[in-house]
DRENGUVEX-643857 format. One record per residue (C-alpha): residue number from 1; residue in one letter; x negated, y, z negated. Coordinates in nm, 4 decimals. Layout:
> NUM	a	X	Y	Z
...
END
This chain:
> 1	m	4.1823	-9.7823	0.0339
> 2	g	3.8079	-9.6294	0.0185
> 3	l	3.5873	-9.4032	-0.2344
> 4	l	3.6822	-9.0986	-0.0119
> 5	s	4.0429	-9.1202	0.1082
> 6	n	4.3275	-9.3720	0.1135
> 7	r	4.4122	-9.3947	0.5289
> 8	i	4.7785	-9.4789	0.5395
> 9	d	4.9918	-9.6559	0.8313
> 10	r	5.2618	-9.3675	0.9763
> 11	s	5.5206	-9.6684	0.9333
> 12	s	5.4478	-9.6582	0.5565
> 13	l	5.5467	-9.2946	0.5621
> 14	k	5.8409	-9.1784	0.3154
> 15	p	5.9625	-8.8362	0.2746
> 16	g	5.7978	-8.6286	-0.0159
> 17	d	5.4429	-8.8016	-0.0012
> 18	h	5.1543	-8.5854	0.0088
> 19	i	4.9997	-8.6333	0.3242
> 20	y	4.6214	-8.5380	0.4321
> 21	s	4.3876	-8.5385	0.7188
> 22	w	4.0326	-8.4567	0.7240
> 23	r	3.9001	-8.2473	1.0077
> 24	t	3.5523	-8.2667	1.1577
> 25	a	3.2565	-8.3266	1.0061
> 26	y	3.4679	-8.3682	0.6547
> 27	i	3.4290	-8.0132	0.5870
> 28	y	3.7505	-7.9542	0.4612
> 29	a	4.1154	-8.1906	0.4692
> 30	h	4.4443	-7.9969	0.5476
> 31	h	4.7431	-8.1190	0.3150
> 32	g	5.1414	-8.0986	0.3057
> 33	i	5.4580	-8.2802	0.2248
> 34	y	5.6376	-8.5157	0.4790
> 35	v	5.9602	-8.4154	0.4580
> 36	g	6.1104	-8.6767	0.7122
> 37	d	6.2119	-8.6676	1.0818
> 38	d	5.8796	-8.6431	1.2043
> 39	r	5.8056	-8.3187	0.9922
> 40	v	5.5658	-8.1853	0.7908
> 41	v	5.5986	-7.8639	0.5267
> 42	h	5.2166	-7.7319	0.4834
> 43	f	5.0626	-7.4057	0.3500
> 44	t	4.8235	-7.1745	0.5934
> 45	r	4.6845	-6.8888	0.5706
> 46	r	4.8520	-6.6800	0.8715
> 47	g	4.8804	-7.0062	1.0674
> 48	q	4.5175	-7.0399	1.0271
> 49	e	4.5190	-7.3469	0.8114
> 50	v	4.1905	-7.2422	0.6047
> 51	g	4.0367	-6.9226	0.5440
> 52	t	3.8701	-6.7258	0.3358
> 53	g	3.8750	-6.3315	0.4524
> 54	t	3.4664	-6.3698	0.5021
> 55	v	3.2151	-6.4889	0.7683
> 56	l	3.2269	-6.8464	0.6420
> 57	d	3.5804	-6.8625	0.8304
> 58	l	3.3428	-6.9245	1.1739
> 59	i	3.2607	-7.2136	1.0097
> 60	l	3.5599	-7.3581	0.8781
> 61	v	3.7710	-7.2803	1.1980
> 62	s	3.4930	-7.4163	1.4002
> 63	s	3.5739	-7.7435	1.2139
> 64	g	3.9577	-7.7065	1.2458
> 65	p	4.2251	-7.7930	1.5556
> 66	s	4.1738	-7.5489	1.8589
> 67	r	4.2922	-7.1868	1.8175
> 68	n	4.4062	-7.3035	2.1748
> 69	h	4.5866	-7.5967	2.1121
> 70	t	4.9495	-7.5976	2.2818
> 71	h	5.2330	-7.6713	2.0435
> 72	c	5.4283	-7.9464	2.1265
> 73	p	5.8104	-7.8583	2.2180
> 74	t	5.9515	-7.9271	1.8439
> 75	c	5.6978	-7.7191	1.7016
> 76	v	5.6785	-7.3604	1.7103
> 77	p	5.3530	-7.1463	1.6692
> 78	p	5.2660	-7.0068	1.3438
> 79	n	5.3428	-6.6712	1.2614
> 80	e	5.1774	-6.4503	1.0253
> 81	g	5.4817	-6.4726	0.7591
> 82	h	5.4539	-6.6016	0.4140
> 83	g	5.2286	-6.8533	0.5487
> 84	v	5.4336	-7.2301	0.4576
> 85	v	5.5210	-7.3467	0.7672
> 86	s	5.6809	-7.6530	0.9354
> 87	s	5.5058	-7.8798	1.1713
> 88	c	5.5654	-8.2453	1.3564
> 89	l	5.3394	-8.5266	1.2354
> 90	n	5.0834	-8.4933	1.5343
> 91	c	5.0797	-8.1222	1.4898
> 92	f	5.0081	-8.1245	1.1868
> 93	l	4.7627	-8.4579	1.1959
> 94	a	4.5923	-8.2580	1.5302
> 95	g	4.4625	-8.5498	1.6299
> 96	g	4.2802	-8.6759	1.2654
> 97	v	4.3795	-8.9712	1.0988
> 98	l	4.6329	-8.9933	0.8134
> 99	y	4.6364	-9.0422	0.4782
> 100	r	4.8174	-8.9991	0.1388
> 101	f	4.7411	-8.8513	-0.2228
> 102	e	4.7476	-9.0181	-0.5094
> 103	y	4.9375	-8.9915	-0.8475
> 104	s	4.9379	-9.1229	-1.1387
> 105	v	4.5083	-9.2983	-1.1023
> 106	n	4.3577	-9.3992	-1.3892
> 107	a	4.0190	-9.1913	-1.5275
> 108	a	3.8397	-9.4846	-1.3510
> 109	h	3.9751	-9.4976	-1.0286
> 110	f	3.9542	-9.1080	-1.0447
> 111	l	3.6096	-9.0470	-1.0937
> 112	a	3.4811	-9.3533	-0.8618
> 113	k	3.6329	-9.1461	-0.5348
> 114	a	3.3463	-8.9659	-0.4153
> 115	r	3.4705	-8.6216	-0.3721
> 116	g	3.7856	-8.4541	-0.4728
> 117	g	4.1320	-8.3663	-0.3060
> 118	t	4.2401	-8.7270	-0.2671
> 119	c	4.3803	-8.8131	-0.6149
> 120	t	4.4654	-8.6849	-0.9580
> 121	l	4.5718	-8.8054	-1.2892
> 122	a	4.9441	-8.5707	-1.2974
> 123	v	5.2636	-8.7681	-1.2310
> 124	a	5.4593	-8.7170	-0.9230
> 125	d	5.8024	-8.6189	-0.9353
> 126	p	6.0879	-8.8368	-0.7751
> 127	n	6.0875	-8.7529	-0.3866
> 128	e	6.3943	-8.5897	-0.3374
> 129	i	6.2941	-8.3024	-0.5707
> 130	v	5.9293	-8.3103	-0.3950
> 131	v	6.1242	-8.2564	-0.0478
> 132	h	6.3180	-7.9698	-0.1981
> 133	r	6.0330	-7.7914	-0.3140
> 134	a	5.8953	-7.7826	-0.0146
> 135	k	6.2397	-7.6844	0.1928
> 136	h	6.2465	-7.4306	-0.0418
> 137	l	5.8932	-7.2550	-0.0176
> 138	l	5.9123	-7.3019	0.3483
> 139	q	6.2046	-7.0454	0.3180
> 140	n	6.0833	-6.8762	0.0827
> 141	g	5.6840	-6.8571	0.0735
> 142	f	5.4219	-6.9492	-0.1936
> 143	g	5.2360	-6.6318	-0.2657
> 144	c	4.8972	-6.5200	-0.0869
> 145	y	4.6327	-6.7497	0.0349
> 146	d	4.3147	-6.7913	-0.1551
> 147	v	4.1372	-7.0650	-0.0703
> 148	f	4.0056	-7.1710	-0.4206
> 149	k	4.3057	-7.0865	-0.6100
> 150	n	4.6237	-7.1355	-0.3537
> 151	n	4.6061	-7.2915	-0.0653
> 152	c	4.7186	-7.6265	0.1293
> 153	e	4.6208	-7.8292	-0.1610
> 154	d	4.7260	-7.6425	-0.4315
> 155	f	5.0918	-7.6177	-0.2485
> 156	a	5.1148	-7.9992	-0.2042
> 157	i	5.0703	-8.1127	-0.5495
> 158	y	5.3161	-7.8206	-0.6571
> 159	c	5.5598	-7.9795	-0.4483
> 160	k	5.5194	-8.3609	-0.6477
> 161	t	5.4418	-8.2264	-0.9563
> 162	g	5.6013	-7.8675	-1.0469
> 163	l	5.2790	-7.7683	-1.2207
> 164	l	5.1028	-7.4974	-1.1506
> 165	v	4.7700	-7.3124	-1.3625
> 166	l	4.8986	-7.0300	-1.5294
> 167	e	4.5192	-6.8023	-1.5705
> 168	g	4.7008	-6.4630	-1.7338
> 169	r	4.8676	-6.3779	-1.4693
> 170	t	4.6922	-6.6079	-1.1389
> 171	m	4.7646	-6.9814	-1.0607
> 172	g	4.4526	-7.2138	-1.0258
> 173	q	4.2628	-7.4394	-0.7947
> 174	s	4.2760	-7.7426	-0.6433
> 175	g	4.0690	-8.1039	-0.6555
> 176	q	3.9502	-7.9634	-0.3321
> 177	a	3.8098	-7.6805	-0.4147
> 178	v	3.6440	-7.7696	-0.7559
> 179	s	3.4690	-8.0452	-0.5292
> 180	i	3.3138	-7.7959	-0.3054
> 181	i	3.2345	-7.5421	-0.6368
> 182	g	3.1384	-7.8419	-0.8706
> 183	g	2.8455	-7.9679	-0.6487
> 184	p	2.6373	-7.6781	-0.6726
> 185	i	2.7433	-7.6069	-1.0330
> 186	a	2.6383	-7.9515	-1.1340
> 187	a	2.2795	-7.9036	-0.9589
> 188	v	2.2249	-7.5734	-1.1921
> 189	l	2.3384	-7.7101	-1.4642
> 190	s	2.1216	-8.0251	-1.4613
> 191	t	1.7687	-7.8316	-1.3608
> 192	p	1.6907	-7.7702	-1.7362
> 193	m	1.6561	-8.1371	-1.7540
> 194	r	1.2415	-8.1133	-1.5333
> 195	l	1.2281	-7.9804	-1.8956
> 196	v	1.2463	-8.3249	-2.0404
> 197	t	1.2274	-8.5480	-1.7341
> 198	t	1.0218	-8.5048	-1.4052
> 199	n	1.2286	-8.8174	-1.3251
> 200	v	1.4348	-8.7757	-1.0045
> 201	y	1.6339	-9.0567	-1.0924
> 202	g	1.7325	-8.9157	-1.4345
> 203	m	1.8195	-8.5324	-1.2728
> 204	a	2.0198	-8.6787	-0.9910
> 205	a	2.2318	-8.9189	-1.2755
> 206	t	2.2291	-8.5988	-1.4704
> 207	a	2.4110	-8.3917	-1.1779
> 208	i	2.6239	-8.6988	-1.1348
> 209	g	2.7356	-8.6454	-1.4880
> 210	v	2.8595	-8.2923	-1.4598
> 211	y	3.0554	-8.3121	-1.1304
> 212	c	3.2254	-8.5461	-1.2490
> 213	a	3.3162	-8.3887	-1.5885
> 214	s	3.4179	-8.1148	-1.4520
> 215	r	3.6244	-8.2802	-1.1794
> 216	y	3.8296	-8.4886	-1.4623
> 217	a	3.8317	-8.1599	-1.6709
> 218	t	3.9853	-7.9582	-1.4074
> 219	d	4.1958	-8.2224	-1.2472
> 220	i	4.5690	-8.0599	-1.3487
> 221	g	4.6970	-8.3746	-1.4852
> 222	m	4.4271	-8.3153	-1.8000
> 223	r	4.5008	-7.9043	-1.8151
> 224	a	4.6508	-7.7812	-2.0813
> 225	d	4.6871	-7.4240	-1.9296
> 226	v	4.9577	-7.5921	-1.6677
> 227	a	5.3194	-7.5439	-1.6701
> 228	k	5.6345	-7.6652	-1.4684
> 229	v	5.7811	-7.3953	-1.2967
> 230	e	6.1033	-7.4724	-1.0501
> 231	a	6.1122	-7.3806	-0.7162
> 232	e	6.3129	-7.1116	-0.7723
> 233	d	6.1903	-6.9490	-1.0524
> 234	l	5.8840	-6.9450	-0.8930
> 235	t	5.9527	-6.8069	-0.6052
> 236	r	6.1577	-6.5190	-0.8369
> 237	r	5.8546	-6.4795	-1.0563
> 238	l	5.6326	-6.4316	-0.7077
> 239	s	5.8672	-6.1150	-0.5846
> 240	s	5.8726	-5.9898	-0.9170
> 241	g	5.4819	-6.0102	-0.9759
> 242	l	5.5227	-6.1867	-1.2369
> 243	f	5.2204	-6.4343	-1.0892
> 244	q	5.0501	-6.2952	-0.8745
> 245	v	4.8019	-6.4609	-0.6101
> 246	l	4.5675	-6.1646	-0.4664
> 247	e	4.4476	-6.2145	-0.0987
> 248	p	4.1163	-6.1312	-0.0491
> 249	p	4.0403	-5.8851	0.1690
> 250	l	3.9013	-5.9057	0.5090
> 251	a	3.5425	-5.9116	0.5873
> 252	v	3.3891	-5.6413	0.7572
> 253	i	3.1069	-5.7105	0.9548
> 254	a	2.9017	-5.3646	1.0883
> 255	l	2.7264	-5.3927	1.3600
> 256	p	2.3798	-5.2844	1.4627
> 257	s	2.3907	-4.9010	1.6200
> 258	t	2.2593	-4.9222	2.0017
> 259	s	2.1984	-4.5775	1.9884
END
C-alpha cells in the first residue's frame, strides 16, 4: 500500500470490490466494480473511458487504451448506449495494473494520499448490495457521463455506498476530479501569501494545506449534501428528470478557410 494507490493481486479480488487502474503517465484512473466471474461493470462516455466533449479529449484518449484494441471473445465492443458496460478483467485493465479503492479510511490515511481518487472516508455497504447496484445500473444506466460531475469513479462510489451528492438537481463529483480542480485552486488561493512572505517554502506549505483541506471537505464521507438513494429509485428519478446530469456539448473546432 503506497501513497499513490493500493495495488493488489488478482487472487485477492472479491465480488463487490471497487477497483481501478491508472492509465498512461497517471493522467487519470479508470474505475469499476468487480462483480465476479472475471467481469467488471464500469461507466463510460459513449463507450469511451473518459471524455469532456472538448479538445482536451485528444490528450485523455491518447493516454487510454487504443481505440483499435481487439476485444476478447467474451467482451462486446461498447456501443453508444447509456454508457454502463460489462468487460472482462483483462479488457478493463487494458494492460494496466490492478488497484483496490479503499473505504472507511481515517483522516490521517486519507490526507496522506498524494492524489485523490484512491480512497474515501465513507463506509461501504455489504458486497452483495454493491453487486446488485452495479448489475441494475448495467441494465438501466447511470445518467449522462460528465467528467467532473458524473464519471466512472462516481459510478463505483455510488455502487459501494448508495450515496449521491445532490446539489439542487445535479449529482456530485469524485475525488479524482477534486484533485484535478483542487491543485490549481490551491495555487491561486496561496498567491496572496506573497504579500506576507516571499519564502517559497511557506507558499508551498500553504498551497498544500489548501489542497488537502479541499479534498477532505469534498469527500463524500464528509459532505452534508449527500443522500442514500436505492438503485431502483435512482433510475426511476433519472428517467423522470428528477435527477439531471446534462452531458457537455461536443466542441466544434472551426478550421481556417483555404480560400
